[in-house]
C-alpha positions in Angstrom: 170.7 108.6 61.3 170.3 112.2 60.1 167.6 114.3 61.7 164.4 113.8 59.8 162.5 116.9 58.8 159.5 115.3 57.0 157.6 112.6 58.8 154.9 110.3 57.5 152.1 109.3 59.9 149.8 106.4 59.2 146.7 106.0 61.3 146.2 109.8 61.7 142.5 109.3 61.8 142.9 106.9 64.8 143.1 107.6 68.5 146.9 107.8 68.9 147.8 109.1 65.5 145.3 111.9 65.7 147.1 113.1 68.9 150.6 112.4 67.6 150.4 114.8 64.6 150.0 118.0 66.6 152.9 116.9 68.9 155.1 116.5 65.9 154.1 119.8 64.4 154.8 121.5 67.7 158.4 120.1 67.5 158.9 121.7 64.1 158.6 118.6 61.9 156.9 118.7 58.6 154.1 116.1 58.6 152.4 114.1 55.9 149.4 111.9 56.7 148.3 108.9 54.8 144.5 108.4 54.9 142.0 106.3 53.1 139.5 109.1 53.4 141.3 112.5 53.5 138.0 114.2 54.3 138.1 112.6 57.8 141.1 114.8 58.5 139.6 118.0 57.0 137.8 119.2 60.2 140.8 118.8 62.5 142.4 122.0 63.7 145.8 121.0 62.4 144.6 119.8 58.9 145.9 123.0 57.2 149.4 122.5 58.7 150.0 119.0 57.2 150.1 117.4 53.8 147.4 114.7 53.3 147.8 111.9 50.8 145.1 109.5 49.9 146.2 105.9 50.3 145.7 102.6 52.1 148.5 100.4 53.6 146.1 97.4 53.4 146.1 97.5 49.6 149.3 99.4 49.0 147.4 102.2 47.2 149.2 105.5 47.4 152.2 104.2 49.3 154.8 105.2 46.7 153.6 108.8 46.6 153.2 109.0 50.4 156.9 108.0 50.9 158.4 110.5 48.5 160.8 112.8 50.4 160.0 111.1 53.8 162.8 110.8 56.4 160.9 108.8 59.1 157.5 107.1 59.3 155.1 106.1 62.1 153.2 102.9 61.7 150.1 103.2 63.8 147.5 101.0 62.0 146.1 97.6 63.0 143.0 95.5 62.8 142.1 95.2 66.5 138.3 94.6 66.6 138.5 93.3 63.0 136.7 90.2 61.7 137.9 87.4 59.4 141.6 86.7 58.9 142.7 90.0 60.4 146.1 88.6 61.5 147.0 87.8 57.9 145.8 91.3 56.7 147.9 93.0 59.3 151.0 91.1 58.2 150.5 91.8 54.6 149.9 95.5 55.3 153.1 95.6 57.3 155.1 94.0 54.5 153.8 96.5 51.9 154.6 99.4 54.2 158.1 98.0 55.0 159.1 97.5 51.4 157.7 100.9 50.3 159.7 102.6 53.0 162.9 100.8 52.0 162.4 101.7 48.3 162.0 105.3 49.3 165.2 105.3 51.4 163.4 106.1 54.7 165.8 106.2 57.7 163.5 105.1 60.5 160.1 103.4 61.1 158.5 103.9 64.6 155.9 101.3 65.5 153.5 101.1 68.4 152.9 97.5 69.5 151.7 95.7 72.6 153.3 94.5 75.7 153.4 90.8 76.6 155.9 88.0 77.1 156.6 86.5 73.7 157.6 83.2 75.4 154.2 82.8 77.0 152.3 79.9 75.5 148.9 81.5 76.2 149.7 84.9 74.6 146.5 86.4 73.3 145.9 86.5 69.5 145.9 90.2 69.6 149.2 90.6 71.4 150.8 87.8 69.3 149.7 89.6 66.2 151.2 92.9 67.4 154.5 91.2 68.0 154.4 89.5 64.6 153.8 92.9 62.9 156.9 94.3 64.7 159.0 91.3 63.4 157.7 91.8 59.9 158.6 95.5 59.9 162.0 94.8 61.4 162.8 92.2 58.7 163.3 95.0 56.1 166.1 97.3 55.4 164.8 100.3 57.4 165.7 100.4 61.1 162.6 100.0 63.2 161.9 101.3 66.7 159.1 99.3 68.3 157.4 100.6 71.4 155.3 98.1 73.3 152.5 99.4 75.6 149.7 97.9 77.6 146.5 99.6 78.7 146.5 103.2 77.3 144.6 105.6 79.7 143.3 108.8 78.1 140.0 110.5 77.3 138.4 108.7 74.5 140.7 105.6 74.4 139.0 102.2 74.1 140.5 101.0 77.3 139.4 104.0 79.2 135.9 103.9 77.8 135.6 100.3 78.7 136.7 101.1 82.3 134.5 104.1 82.6 131.3 102.4 81.5 131.9 99.3 83.6 132.4 101.3 86.8 129.7 103.9 86.2 127.0 101.4 85.1 127.6 98.5 87.5 127.7 99.1 91.3 128.5 95.4 91.6 129.8 92.9 89.1 130.7 89.3 88.7 134.1 89.1 87.1 136.5 86.5 85.7 139.9 85.8 87.0 141.6 88.2 84.6 140.6 91.2 86.8 143.5 90.1 89.1 146.0 89.9 86.2 148.8 92.5 86.6 149.1 95.3 84.0 151.1 98.5 83.7 148.7 101.2 82.3 150.2 104.3 80.6 148.8 107.7 80.1 148.3 108.8 76.5 150.5 111.9 77.1 153.4 109.5 78.1 152.8 107.4 75.0 153.1 110.5 72.9 156.3 111.6 74.7 157.9 108.3 74.0 156.8 108.3 70.3 158.2 111.7 69.7 161.3 111.1 71.9 162.6 108.2 69.9 162.4 110.2 66.7 165.8 111.5 65.6 167.5 109.3 68.2 170.2 107.0 66.9 170.2 104.9 70.1 166.6 103.9 69.4 167.3 102.5 65.9 166.6 98.8 65.5 165.4 98.3 69.1 162.3 97.1 71.0 161.3 99.1 74.0 158.7 98.4 76.7 156.8 101.5 77.9 154.4 101.8 80.9 153.3 104.1 83.6 154.7 104.6 87.1 153.0 101.7 88.8 151.7 98.1 88.3 148.0 97.4 89.1 145.3 94.9 88.4 142.1 95.6 86.5 140.3 95.4 89.8 142.6 98.1 91.1 141.8 100.2 88.0 138.1 100.0 88.7 138.6 100.9 92.3 140.8 103.9 91.3 138.2 105.1 88.8 135.4 104.9 91.4 137.5 106.9 93.9 138.5 109.6 91.4 134.9 110.1 90.2 133.4 110.0 93.7 131.4 106.8 93.2 130.8 104.3 95.9 133.3 101.4 96.1 132.3 98.8 93.5 131.7 95.2 94.6 133.7 92.8 92.6 133.0 89.0 92.9 135.3 86.7 91.0 134.2 83.5 89.4 136.3 80.9 87.6 133.9 80.1 84.8 133.6 83.4 82.9 135.8 82.9 79.8 137.2 85.8 77.8 134.6 85.2 75.1 131.8 85.4 77.5 133.4 88.4 79.2 133.5 90.2 75.9 129.7 89.8 75.4 129.1 90.9 79.0 131.2 93.9 78.5 129.4 94.7 75.3 126.1 94.8 77.2 127.2 97.7 79.4 129.8 99.5 77.3 129.6 101.1 73.8 132.4 98.9 72.5 131.6 96.4 69.7 132.0 92.8 70.7 135.1 92.2 68.4 136.9 95.1 70.0 135.9 94.1 73.6 137.1 90.5 72.9 140.5 91.8 71.7 140.9 93.9 74.8 139.7 91.2 77.2 142.0 88.6 75.5 144.9 90.9 76.1 144.0 91.4 79.8 144.3 87.6 80.4 148.1 88.0 79.9 150.3 89.8 82.4 151.5 93.0 80.7 154.2 94.8 82.7 157.5 96.5 81.8 160.4 94.2 82.5 163.1 96.3 80.8 162.9 100.1 81.5 165.7 100.9 79.0 163.5 103.5 77.3 164.0 105.8 80.2 167.7 106.2 79.4 166.7 107.5 75.9 163.6 109.4 76.8 164.1 110.5 80.5 160.5 111.4 81.4 158.7 110.6 84.7 155.5 108.9 83.6 152.2 109.5 85.3 150.9 107.1 87.9 147.7 105.2 87.1 145.7 107.5 89.4 147.1 110.6 87.8 146.4 109.2 84.3 142.8 108.5 85.3 142.4 111.9 86.9 143.6 113.6 83.8 141.3 111.6 81.5 138.3 112.2 83.7 139.0 115.9 83.7 139.4 116.0 79.9 136.1 114.3 79.5 134.3 116.6 81.9 135.8 119.6 80.1 134.7 118.2 76.7 138.3 118.3 75.7 138.5 115.0 73.8 140.6 115.4 70.6 140.2 111.8 69.4 138.3 108.7 70.4 138.5 105.0 69.8 135.2 105.2 67.8 136.8 107.6 65.3 138.6 104.6 63.8 136.8 102.4 61.3 136.9 99.0 63.0 137.0 95.7 61.3 137.6 97.2 57.8 134.2 98.9 57.7 134.4 102.2 55.9 131.8 104.8 54.8 133.9 105.5 51.7 131.5 103.7 49.3 129.6 106.0 47.0 126.4 107.5 48.2 123.2 107.0 46.1 123.1 110.1 43.9 126.9 110.2 43.4 128.0 110.1 39.8 129.5 106.7 40.2 126.6 105.1 42.0 125.3 101.9 40.4 124.1 100.1 43.4 120.4 99.3 42.5 117.1 100.4 43.9 117.2 103.1 46.6 114.3 103.5 48.9 113.8 107.0 50.3 111.8 108.9 52.9 111.8 112.7 52.4 110.7 115.3 54.9 110.8 119.1 54.5 110.3 121.8 57.1 110.3 125.5 56.7 111.4 128.1 59.3 112.3 131.7 59.6 115.3 130.9 61.7 118.7 131.7 60.2 120.4 128.8 58.3 123.3 128.9 60.9 120.8 128.2 63.7 119.1 125.4 61.9 122.4 123.8 61.0 123.6 124.1 64.6 120.5 122.3 65.9 121.0 119.5 63.3 124.6 119.1 64.3 123.7 118.8 67.9 121.5 115.8 67.4 122.1 112.4 69.2 124.3 111.6 72.1 123.0 112.7 75.5 120.8 115.3 73.8 118.8 112.6 72.1 116.8 112.6 68.8 114.1 115.1 69.6 111.2 112.9 68.5 110.1 109.3 69.2 112.9 108.8 71.7 111.7 105.4 72.9 111.7 104.1 69.3 115.3 105.2 68.9 116.3 103.4 72.1 114.3 100.3 71.0 116.2 100.4 67.7 119.5 100.6 69.6 118.5 97.7 71.8 117.6 95.6 68.8 120.9 96.4 67.3 122.8 95.3 70.4 120.9 92.0 70.3 121.9 91.6 66.7 125.5 92.1 67.5 125.7 95.7 66.5 126.9 98.8 68.5 123.6 100.2 69.7 123.2 103.8 70.8 125.7 103.9 73.7 128.6 105.0 71.6 127.4 108.6 71.8 129.4 111.3 70.2 132.8 113.0 70.7 131.4 116.4 71.5 127.8 117.5 72.3 127.8 120.3 69.6 130.8 120.0 67.3 131.1 117.4 64.5 133.8 116.3 62.1 133.8 114.0 59.1 134.4 110.5 60.5 133.0 111.2 63.9 130.8 108.5 65.5 127.3 109.6 66.4 125.4 106.8 68.2 125.0 104.1 65.6 125.8 106.5 62.8 129.0 108.0 61.4 129.5 111.5 59.9 130.1 110.9 56.2 129.8 114.4 54.8 129.7 117.8 56.5 129.5 121.2 54.8 129.1 124.1 57.3 125.6 125.6 57.4 124.6 123.5 54.4 124.9 119.7 54.7 125.2 116.9 57.2 125.1 113.3 56.1 125.3 110.3 58.4 125.9 106.7 57.3 124.4 103.9 59.4 126.6 101.5 61.2 123.9 99.4 62.9 123.3 95.9 61.6 121.1 96.2 58.5 120.3 94.1 55.4 121.6 97.0 53.3 123.2 100.4 53.5 121.4 103.4 55.0 122.0 107.2 55.2 120.3 110.0 57.0 120.9 113.5 55.5 119.9 117.1 56.2 120.3 120.0 53.7 119.8 123.6 54.8 118.9 126.2 52.2 118.2 129.9 52.7 115.5 130.8 50.3 115.1 134.2 48.5 112.0 135.0 50.6 114.2 134.9 53.7 112.9 131.6 55.1 115.1 128.6 55.7 114.3 125.2 54.1 115.4 122.0 55.9 115.4 119.0 53.7 115.6 115.7 55.6 116.2 112.5 53.6 116.5 108.9 54.8 117.8 106.6 52.1 118.2 102.8 52.1 119.9 100.6 49.6 118.4 97.2 50.3 120.4 94.0 50.0 118.3 91.3 48.4 114.7 90.4 49.4 115.5 90.7 53.1 116.5 94.3 52.7 113.2 95.2 51.0 111.2 93.3 53.7 113.0 95.2 56.3 112.3 98.6 54.7 108.6 98.0 54.3 108.4 96.5 57.8 109.7 99.6 59.4 108.0 102.0 57.0 104.9 102.6 59.3 107.2 103.8 62.0 108.6 106.6 59.8 105.5 108.6 60.5 106.4 108.5 64.2 110.1 109.0 63.8 111.1 111.0 60.7 108.1 113.2 60.2 108.2 114.7 63.7 112.0 114.8 63.6 112.2 117.3 60.8 109.5 119.5 62.5 111.1 119.3 65.9 114.5 120.3 64.5 112.9 123.4 62.9 111.0 124.2 66.1 114.3 123.9 68.1 115.9 126.3 65.6 113.1 128.7 66.1 113.6 128.5 69.8 117.3 129.1 69.4 116.7 132.1 67.2 113.6 133.2 69.2 111.4 133.7 66.1 108.1 132.4 64.8 107.2 128.6 64.7 108.0 126.7 61.5 105.7 125.5 58.7 106.1 121.8 57.9 105.2 119.6 55.0 106.2 116.0 54.2 106.6 113.8 51.1 107.7 110.2 50.5 109.1 108.7 47.4 110.7 105.5 46.1 113.5 106.3 43.7 114.9 104.0 41.0 118.6 103.8 40.5 
């Protein structure tokens, strides 16, 4: 194969893809990213150095344009944590991608799959699906290089966040037998080294490689290593034979921010032994991978330094997407919109007001009625939602697509607009928005708007049932944000007023 100069990356908004792009740029490649929502890439530091094309491998939208002039492509999309017939959707998406790549004359597809013995009768649905996607891609005319990895350890990865929360929250735990299953974790930096190392490499064409770290451990070993690295007391692990993977996923969901579908996929994969049996990749990419302890130490240090480039929560799991039109958009025709508006005035500069707004949530909290926010998060967990524990990627900085507790950043205009879309379980769609305006008289106006598009009668019942609590949540929230901006700017206290409306479509 000739050396590719232009590379297509799918899944650039995800955990691995978002870290792969800057690695490719550093190696001198021209990069094009395919994204369903290009705005999610807009806030990334490398966004101005890549070409972004709107498209979706699931539907095939934009694939032809995305492949024009492409030499090699990375396939980093999957439906882990998805619902419904996600295996079929993954296969169909791979078929569309494979055929579009062949039509465009692409020279290589690089695919990141999962470790696991294909001959095993009890191979988890997730791992079986990853292998099937690899076979579908390889059935086309374009040579495929498939890398198979097990547990990926890195700041913000789903596997690392599950490990971190389990060990930090539970000093003792009753565990199923899978905690003794052997696995070969790999640091995210080594995953990236292998992904970039096989590019341009003729010996990698049409081959499947197993990749892993420098040692083999059990999940119990992983928990012990994390506790040692972070200075926690040794965790007590009691194994029982009756805790099935399904029950384990619900238990994990209670103490970690992972949604149950994602937790179930991860636990299902841990039931199978996932170790490297053929280290042939080291002949082609001769790196010395980190040990499990080194990978954990690096991830812990990155989290402590707030140096988390991408997180598992940045991906839109299960096909959920905030790309639908917002009430007020020109193409909105969704029906009645119920609305709660609050306005606060302050002499603080607009930049200070917006900085305070963007710092909401996570460990800092919600400024007003904190017990009610936590109660809402607990109710969401009971209903099968994600609750508040997901937190945020960075305590101050936000990007479009970032998770923020049980919200996701849908729109962000510096010093002007922040809009969050709800991802908790609701009988409808909900948004929370702040607009900051500097008025001619020198004061700053903060407009806060909570909007809800109810789904059927149940949606309307829900809205009016929680409406009395708005006076304790939304009214003081706008005022407290203005007060915090005043404190930040060390000026006079704000003047607040409130209004409520119900808006027809």
